[in-house]
C-alpha positions, 0 to 999 in steps of 0.5 A, spaced: 532 502 509 525 501 507 518 503 511 511 500 511 505 504 510 498 501 512 491 504 510 484 503 510 480 501 503 473 501 503 472 497 497 476 491 495 474 492 488 478 498 488 485 495 490 489 497 484 486 504 484 489 505 491 496 502 490 496 507 484 495 513 489 500 510 493 506 509 488 504 516 485 505 519 492 511 515 493 514 518 487 512 525 489 516 524 495 522 521 491 521 514 493 518 507 490 514 501 492 517 495 493 515 488 493 507 486 493 502 490 496 499 486 502 491 486 503 488 484 509 481 483 511 478 484 518 472 482 520 467 487 523 462 485 530 457 486 524 459 481 520 461 486 515 469 486 512 474 492 513 480 492 508 487 494 510 492 495 504 500 495 506 505 497 501 513 498 503 516 504 501 523 505 500 527 512 498 531 512 491 529 513 484 525 506 483 531 501 483 533 497 488 540 493 489 541 486 490 
């Protein structure tokens, strides 16, 4: 069974770094990321942007079955 995790990202340019950290944490817990991360932009009332990253995590050793 897969689960999704969403977290805030302060700087869009640090997406790769954030996904690498999420992947390391998933491995530490005996899980792995599947699919591609989803980056979502939210516009704040003051016109600035906030960023959210969503990843899908599954249990297992890093392989998926078809």
